[in-house]
VMD Tcl script that draws the C-alpha trace (Angstrom):
set ca {
  {-0.27 -0.23 -0.07}
  {1.57 3.24 -1.01}
  {0.87 7.05 -0.43}
  {1.85 9.69 -3.17}
  {2.20 13.26 -3.17}
  {1.15 13.71 0.52}
  {2.34 16.98 0.98}
  {0.01 18.27 -1.73}
  {-2.84 16.70 -0.63}
  {-6.12 19.12 -1.05}
  {-8.75 18.06 1.71}
  {-11.85 16.53 0.23}
  {-13.47 15.81 3.82}
  {-16.67 15.44 5.66}
  {-17.59 18.96 7.26}
  {-19.54 17.35 10.06}
  {-16.56 15.05 11.41}
  {-14.40 16.36 14.39}
  {-11.53 14.55 13.13}
  {-9.21 15.23 9.52}
  {-6.72 12.81 8.71}
  {-4.65 11.78 5.68}
  {-6.86 9.25 3.67}
  {-6.10 5.76 2.54}
  {-5.22 5.68 -1.14}
  {-6.11 3.00 -2.96}
  {-4.31 0.02 -3.13}
  {-1.55 0.32 -6.08}
  {0.72 -1.64 -7.58}
  {4.45 -1.86 -5.88}
  {5.57 -0.05 -8.89}
  {4.31 3.09 -7.70}
  {6.87 5.60 -6.97}
  {7.19 5.71 -3.25}
  {10.61 7.70 -3.36}
  {8.40 11.02 -4.09}
  {6.74 10.62 -0.36}
  {9.73 11.18 1.98}
  {7.29 10.82 5.04}
  {5.46 7.74 3.88}
  {6.70 5.74 6.81}
  {4.94 8.32 9.26}
  {1.85 8.11 7.63}
  {1.93 4.31 6.87}
  {2.79 3.56 10.55}
  {-0.59 5.64 11.56}
  {-3.11 3.70 9.32}
  {-3.64 0.72 11.79}
  {-6.40 -1.70 11.27}
  {-9.34 -0.86 8.97}
  {-10.71 2.29 7.99}
  {-12.93 4.41 10.41}
  {-16.13 5.05 8.52}
  {-16.69 8.33 10.80}
  {-13.02 10.05 9.94}
  {-12.76 11.85 6.70}
  {-9.54 11.01 5.16}
  {-8.28 13.30 2.69}
  {-7.30 12.43 -1.09}
  {-3.98 13.50 -2.53}
  {-4.57 16.24 -5.01}
  {-2.05 14.91 -7.21}
  {-2.41 11.53 -6.54}
  {-3.04 9.03 -9.62}
  {-4.33 6.30 -7.36}
  {-7.26 4.82 -8.83}
  {-9.71 2.11 -7.01}
  {-8.38 -1.18 -6.22}
  {-9.41 -3.27 -9.08}
  {-9.05 -6.32 -6.84}
  {-11.30 -5.12 -4.09}
  {-13.86 -2.71 -5.35}
  {-16.47 -3.81 -2.53}
  {-14.13 -2.40 0.60}
  {-13.76 0.75 -1.63}
  {-17.47 1.12 -2.03}
  {-18.37 0.04 1.60}
  {-15.93 3.27 2.67}
  {-17.80 5.50 0.45}
  {-20.97 4.65 1.64}
  {-20.05 5.30 4.96}
  {-18.75 8.54 4.36}
  {-21.68 9.45 2.62}
  {-23.94 8.31 5.39}
  {-21.68 10.43 8.01}
  {-22.35 13.38 5.97}
  {-25.78 13.11 6.04}
  {-26.43 12.44 9.80}
  {-24.42 15.22 11.01}
  {-22.45 15.12 14.24}
  {-25.51 13.51 15.94}
  {-24.27 10.09 14.07}
  {-21.03 9.98 15.87}
  {-22.56 10.19 19.35}
  {-25.16 7.62 18.57}
  {-23.63 5.18 20.71}
  {-22.52 7.19 23.34}
  {-24.80 6.03 25.96}
  {-23.55 3.83 28.74}
  {-25.12 0.37 29.52}
  {-25.79 -0.33 33.40}
  {-22.31 -2.30 33.25}
  {-20.52 0.67 31.85}
  {-21.97 3.03 34.49}
  {-21.06 0.68 37.13}
  {-17.72 0.39 35.89}
  {-17.37 3.97 36.13}
  {-18.87 4.09 39.79}
  {-16.04 1.27 40.64}
  {-13.25 3.51 39.10}
  {-14.55 6.55 41.49}
  {-14.26 4.01 44.72}
  {-10.97 2.06 43.73}
  {-7.56 3.01 45.16}
  {-3.95 2.05 43.69}
  {-0.42 3.57 43.78}
  {-1.70 6.14 41.43}
  {-4.93 6.91 43.10}
  {-4.93 6.22 46.89}
  {-7.44 8.19 48.21}
  {-11.51 8.37 47.45}
  {-12.07 12.06 47.42}
  {-15.21 14.50 48.23}
  {-15.28 14.77 44.36}
  {-15.55 11.12 43.84}
  {-18.09 10.52 46.35}
  {-20.09 13.36 44.58}
  {-19.54 11.66 41.36}
  {-20.82 8.47 42.32}
  {-23.87 10.29 43.91}
  {-24.63 11.96 40.50}
  {-24.82 8.72 38.61}
  {-26.85 7.07 41.29}
  {-29.16 10.09 41.00}
  {-29.98 9.31 37.36}
  {-30.89 5.86 38.11}
  {-34.50 4.50 38.23}
  {-35.52 3.26 41.65}
  {-35.22 -0.40 40.37}
  {-31.81 -0.06 38.91}
  {-30.32 2.25 42.02}
  {-31.32 -0.52 45.00}
  {-29.68 -3.34 42.24}
  {-26.54 -0.93 42.13}
  {-26.69 -0.50 45.86}
  {-27.05 -4.66 46.30}
  {-23.96 -5.02 43.77}
  {-21.99 -2.64 45.49}
  {-22.22 -4.28 48.76}
  {-21.41 -7.61 46.99}
  {-18.43 -6.39 45.48}
  {-17.48 -4.58 48.88}
  {-17.67 -1.19 47.66}
  {-20.45 0.04 49.36}
  {-18.56 0.27 52.92}
  {-16.09 2.71 50.80}
  {-18.51 4.84 49.37}
  {-20.31 5.22 52.47}
  {-17.19 5.40 54.77}
  {-15.92 8.07 52.89}
  {-18.63 10.58 53.07}
  {-18.68 13.55 55.04}
  {-21.52 15.18 57.01}
  {-23.41 16.99 54.17}
  {-23.10 14.02 51.63}
  {-24.41 11.49 53.82}
  {-27.45 14.04 54.38}
  {-27.46 13.79 50.38}
  {-27.11 10.07 50.24}
  {-29.64 9.10 52.80}
  {-31.98 11.85 51.16}
  {-31.69 10.39 47.75}
  {-31.73 6.85 49.03}
  {-35.17 7.57 50.79}
  {-36.20 8.82 47.28}
  {-35.29 5.78 45.55}
  {-37.50 3.82 48.46}
  {-34.33 2.10 49.55}
  {-34.55 3.55 53.00}
  {-37.88 4.53 55.03}
  {-37.89 7.57 56.70}
  {-40.61 9.04 59.48}
  {-41.00 12.48 58.89}
  {-41.06 15.27 61.83}
  {-44.24 16.32 63.72}
  {-45.07 20.00 64.08}
  {-46.86 21.43 67.20}
  {-49.62 24.25 67.49}
  {-49.24 26.74 70.02}
  {-51.24 29.92 70.89}
  {-50.29 33.10 68.62}
  {-48.84 34.54 71.82}
  {-46.37 31.95 72.12}
  {-42.84 31.23 70.47}
  {-42.72 28.49 67.90}
  {-41.70 25.09 69.32}
  {-39.29 23.15 66.95}
  {-40.82 20.37 65.01}
  {-39.83 17.24 66.07}
  {-36.43 15.37 63.78}
  {-37.29 13.43 60.84}
  {-35.61 10.16 61.59}
  {-34.51 7.45 58.77}
  {-35.80 4.00 59.67}
  {-33.28 0.90 60.32}
  {-34.15 -2.52 58.90}
  {-32.39 -5.81 59.21}
  {-32.04 -6.06 55.37}
  {-29.92 -2.83 55.11}
  {-26.02 -3.43 54.94}
  {-24.35 -2.36 58.09}
  {-22.66 0.55 56.45}
  {-25.84 2.17 55.47}
  {-27.52 1.10 59.32}
  {-24.21 3.22 60.49}
  {-24.83 5.96 58.16}
  {-28.72 5.94 59.06}
  {-27.98 5.88 62.79}
  {-25.31 8.91 62.59}
  {-27.58 11.00 60.47}
  {-30.37 10.35 63.08}
  {-28.25 11.10 65.79}
  {-27.05 14.46 63.80}
  {-30.89 15.36 63.51}
  {-31.84 14.75 66.91}
  {-28.78 16.90 67.93}
  {-30.33 19.65 65.83}
  {-33.51 19.50 67.25}
  {-32.16 19.58 70.75}
  {-30.61 22.87 70.09}
  {-33.71 24.14 68.45}
  {-35.37 23.20 71.29}
  {-33.08 24.80 73.87}
  {-33.58 27.81 71.93}
  {-37.46 27.64 72.13}
  {-37.22 27.00 76.02}
  {-34.86 30.22 76.20}
  {-37.19 32.34 74.06}
  {-40.26 30.97 76.24}
  {-38.94 32.12 79.35}
  {-37.65 35.20 78.42}
  {-40.78 36.24 77.02}
  {-42.56 35.17 80.36}
  {-40.14 37.28 82.21}
  {-41.18 40.47 80.58}
  {-44.75 39.43 81.23}
  {-46.74 42.35 83.15}
  {-49.50 40.15 84.48}
  {-49.89 36.25 85.09}
  {-52.75 36.58 82.89}
  {-50.52 37.47 79.84}
  {-48.29 34.39 80.60}
  {-51.55 31.86 80.60}
  {-52.27 33.59 76.71}
  {-49.07 31.97 75.94}
  {-49.92 28.39 76.83}
  {-47.92 25.90 78.41}
  {-44.68 25.25 77.28}
  {-44.41 22.18 74.71}
  {-42.51 19.19 76.11}
  {-39.46 17.97 74.08}
  {-39.88 14.51 72.57}
  {-37.42 11.64 73.31}
  {-38.42 9.14 70.04}
  {-36.66 5.51 69.51}
  {-34.83 5.41 65.97}
  {-37.50 3.65 63.88}
  {-37.44 0.00 62.83}
  {-35.28 -0.68 65.78}
  {-36.48 -4.42 67.71}
  {-35.97 -5.26 71.08}
  {-32.68 -6.62 71.69}
  {-31.15 -4.84 68.93}
  {-27.39 -3.03 70.28}
  {-28.41 0.10 68.39}
  {-31.10 0.85 70.94}
  {-28.59 1.30 73.76}
  {-25.95 3.39 71.11}
  {-29.33 5.45 70.46}
  {-29.62 5.81 74.19}
  {-26.28 6.90 74.70}
  {-25.78 8.94 71.62}
  {-28.63 11.08 71.26}
  {-31.06 10.66 74.09}
  {-28.39 11.41 76.81}
  {-28.71 15.17 78.25}
  {-32.06 15.92 76.48}
  {-33.48 18.95 77.23}
  {-36.51 19.87 79.50}
  {-39.31 22.33 79.52}
  {-38.95 22.45 83.24}
  {-36.54 25.62 82.74}
  {-39.79 27.51 81.44}
  {-41.89 26.47 84.39}
  {-39.27 27.86 86.64}
  {-39.55 31.18 84.93}
  {-43.25 30.92 85.38}
  {-42.72 30.57 89.18}
  {-39.91 33.44 89.08}
  {-42.08 35.56 87.31}
  {-45.43 35.19 89.43}
  {-43.01 35.49 92.76}
  {-42.06 38.65 91.44}
  {-45.57 40.44 90.45}
  {-46.71 38.97 93.79}
  {-43.59 40.99 95.43}
  {-42.25 37.80 96.60}
  {-38.77 36.76 96.67}
  {-37.90 33.97 94.37}
  {-36.79 30.53 95.75}
  {-33.24 29.54 95.69}
  {-32.11 33.06 95.27}
  {-28.62 34.10 97.16}
  {-28.09 37.63 98.76}
  {-25.53 39.73 100.64}
  {-26.61 41.32 103.81}
  {-25.21 44.21 105.81}
  {-26.66 45.68 109.02}
  {-25.66 48.95 111.35}
  {-26.78 49.13 115.07}
  {-26.47 51.36 117.86}
  {-27.27 50.46 121.53}
  {-27.43 52.23 124.89}
  {-28.40 51.56 128.26}
  {-30.98 53.26 130.62}
  {-29.01 54.48 133.24}
  {-29.45 51.55 135.18}
  {-27.73 49.28 132.71}
  {-30.76 46.98 133.20}
  {-32.42 47.64 129.59}
  {-30.66 48.08 126.17}
  {-32.14 50.21 123.63}
  {-31.03 50.51 120.07}
  {-31.86 51.67 116.66}
  {-30.75 49.41 113.58}
  {-30.85 49.43 109.91}
  {-29.88 46.74 107.54}
  {-30.49 45.16 103.90}
  {-30.23 42.40 101.66}
  {-29.30 42.64 97.90}
  {-30.33 39.32 95.61}
  {-28.38 38.47 92.73}
  {-31.07 38.92 90.26}
  {-31.91 42.63 91.44}
  {-34.57 42.20 94.11}
  {-33.69 44.20 97.56}
  {-35.15 44.20 101.17}
  {-34.43 46.86 103.62}
  {-35.47 47.56 107.52}
  {-35.49 50.01 109.76}
  {-36.34 49.14 113.61}
  {-36.17 50.26 117.18}
  {-34.96 47.65 119.53}
  {-35.08 46.83 123.63}
  {-33.17 44.10 124.85}
  {-32.68 42.50 128.30}
  {-35.60 44.43 129.45}
  {-35.56 44.89 133.19}
  {-32.37 42.62 133.39}
  {-34.39 39.75 131.80}
  {-33.57 37.88 128.65}
  {-36.75 39.24 126.83}
  {-36.12 41.62 123.88}
  {-38.46 43.50 121.44}
  {-38.02 45.32 117.96}
  {-40.40 47.10 115.81}
  {-40.18 49.38 112.86}
  {-40.66 49.28 108.74}
  {-39.46 46.53 106.50}
  {-39.45 47.23 102.73}
  {-39.00 45.17 99.70}
  {-38.58 45.89 95.90}
  {-38.96 42.91 93.35}
  {-38.79 43.25 89.44}
  {-42.05 43.63 88.14}
  {-43.92 43.62 92.02}
  {-42.39 47.36 92.59}
  {-41.69 48.51 96.21}
  {-44.12 47.31 99.05}
  {-43.52 48.64 102.89}
  {-45.06 47.28 105.94}
  {-44.68 47.43 109.57}
  {-42.65 44.63 111.14}
  {-41.71 43.55 114.75}
  {-40.84 40.62 116.81}
  {-40.53 39.63 120.18}
  {-37.81 36.99 121.65}
  {-35.59 35.90 124.13}
  {-32.02 35.60 124.22}
  {-29.35 33.89 126.52}
  {-25.54 34.15 126.86}
  {-22.88 31.52 127.88}
  {-19.92 32.76 129.57}
  {-17.61 30.17 131.26}
  {-14.86 30.86 133.88}
  {-11.50 31.19 132.80}
  {-10.49 28.04 134.61}
  {-13.58 25.66 133.38}
  {-13.24 22.58 132.14}
  {-16.54 22.25 130.51}
  {-16.54 21.32 126.73}
  {-18.51 24.57 125.92}
  {-15.63 26.52 127.60}
  {-13.98 26.68 124.07}
  {-17.13 28.45 122.55}
  {-17.38 31.31 125.50}
  {-18.65 33.44 125.22}
  {-21.59 32.02 123.16}
  {-25.22 34.00 122.84}
  {-28.46 32.60 121.26}
  {-31.80 34.22 120.62}
  {-35.06 32.76 119.44}
  {-38.05 35.18 118.52}
  {-41.81 34.72 117.91}
  {-41.36 34.12 114.27}
  {-38.88 31.01 115.14}
  {-35.64 33.03 113.80}
  {-32.91 31.60 115.73}
  {-29.50 33.71 116.07}
  {-26.21 32.26 116.99}
  {-23.20 34.58 117.88}
  {-19.80 33.27 119.02}
  {-17.06 35.39 119.85}
  {-13.69 34.96 117.75}
  {-11.30 37.19 119.65}
  {-11.31 40.86 121.48}
  {-8.97 43.49 121.78}
  {-8.67 47.24 123.63}
  {-9.01 49.89 121.40}
  {-8.46 54.05 122.62}
  {-12.14 53.91 122.50}
  {-13.18 50.92 124.28}
  {-13.16 47.12 124.43}
  {-13.81 45.61 120.54}
  {-15.05 42.19 119.88}
  {-15.09 40.11 116.65}
  {-17.47 37.58 116.20}
  {-19.03 35.04 113.82}
  {-22.65 34.37 113.69}
  {-25.43 32.25 112.04}
  {-29.14 32.85 111.48}
  {-32.07 30.52 110.24}
  {-35.44 32.37 109.96}
  {-38.38 29.93 108.75}
  {-40.60 32.85 108.06}
  {-38.69 33.82 105.10}
  {-37.03 30.54 104.58}
  {-33.52 32.25 104.99}
  {-30.38 31.11 106.13}
  {-27.23 33.59 106.54}
  {-23.30 33.26 107.58}
  {-21.63 36.40 108.47}
  {-19.06 38.22 110.85}
  {-19.98 40.91 113.34}
  {-17.86 43.54 114.64}
  {-18.53 45.40 117.92}
  {-17.17 48.24 119.98}
  {-18.14 49.92 123.29}
  {-17.88 53.72 123.87}
  {-19.21 55.36 126.86}
  {-21.88 52.93 127.69}
  {-23.01 52.75 124.17}
  {-22.07 49.65 121.70}
  {-21.81 50.37 118.11}
  {-21.99 47.05 115.83}
  {-21.53 46.42 112.29}
  {-22.22 42.94 110.45}
  {-22.09 41.59 107.03}
  {-23.00 38.18 105.49}
  {-24.38 35.94 102.86}
  {-27.40 33.89 102.46}
  {-30.10 31.79 100.72}
  {-33.42 32.07 100.47}
  {-34.46 28.47 100.39}
  {-37.20 26.43 98.87}
  {-39.84 24.83 100.82}
  {-41.72 21.47 100.52}
  {-44.65 23.22 99.33}
  {-43.16 25.05 96.84}
  {-41.04 21.85 95.31}
  {-44.52 20.47 94.72}
  {-46.05 23.67 93.35}
  {-43.13 23.46 90.89}
  {-43.60 19.90 89.94}
  {-47.50 20.87 89.27}
  {-46.61 23.99 87.42}
  {-49.07 23.05 84.28}
  {-51.96 23.35 87.04}
  {-51.12 27.21 86.70}
  {-52.61 27.17 83.13}
  {-55.73 25.50 84.45}
  {-56.83 28.31 87.21}
}
mol new
graphics top color blue
foreach p $ca { graphics top sphere $p radius 0.5 }
foreach p [lrange $ca 0 end-1] q [lrange $ca 1 end] { graphics top cylinder $p $q radius 0.2 }
display resetview
């Protein structure tokens, strides 16, 4: 086979063909002048195999080649193919481009395979597989998933997904009917209340699913429930904030009770399935509660009623001046003190006192007390009490076990308030004798307990004292019961 005058070839091509190469000349006798074509070896080596009917071969313009008289049929077939290609246009060249299922599966395997030159399954590989699977019918999709599992590629595919890819994969699998899903449920609440989140959508487990897909289902359910828990906590925060800004109990009732959080089990799990314990550990642990909203309701109703919130902490201070009546039998005085709570509430009192009346342990006080609470404003009312007190003073050479506490004083009043005072040390000053003591007090009428220190100095028959401490307003058993029955607030 000889090619002549290639350098002078004029193109006689199919315009619609994307590739143009030198044409095969018709077979000629060996007497054809080969020496006139210096590149004959280059071109000859390029013509391997039978002619491609979709490639236009140029015919040298000055070629004297003629159809092969020995094989006219081959030339005719080539001419017919070229003619058909010209008539069909580019679409003829792509008519065989659609891949067969086996070819598509092979392309998926290429993305999931690893070797020395392609040692990682990348996010792009996972996305490419996802896109190919998305084009399949549900039947073909499920067959392909089974085939991937049989060939040990499904675990590679699922195991290399990030969180976003896993979400897309399971959404696609649900659309194709490969996995089931239980949709979330919304909740109706009054217009005055914040909107609670819908319960989370959870994918359904099935014993027929491969283990890698079940792991993906579990991880996605845990992620979905985790997102729900965050949204629910935000809802409770919003609800509580709105409660704390309410101007009346009626405004709180218009909001309706807070919606309780959900604690679902993963769908499809049977008794004894180890995944149930994993779900309890991974998802249900530290689930949010609606209880903080009821705490807010209790706090706000206390504020509006002018009461101190249970469980509140405070700092206190008091100044007192005492003087005897000249006979040193009765101590008269005046005291002023107050408490400041951590949430802004405050209490104050101004009272006159008389202790050790006529040399007895009897004492009285009376005056005014006031209270401020956010939302409840200021309340002022008369206040007074009657009590008795005693002091223990051990002799210097006493061997009593209580001698180490000397001097020790205790008092109790008609409200049940108990004060205990234990001297720490004393000193002489230029103004008189000074004592430093610690004290503790408990008042069941206000449900408070307080610890602190007191300093006292005597000058010319008068005593000046200053004390400061920290305390807590506790919670009673009745208040605990009320907090547990908080939903009843909305039934009043």
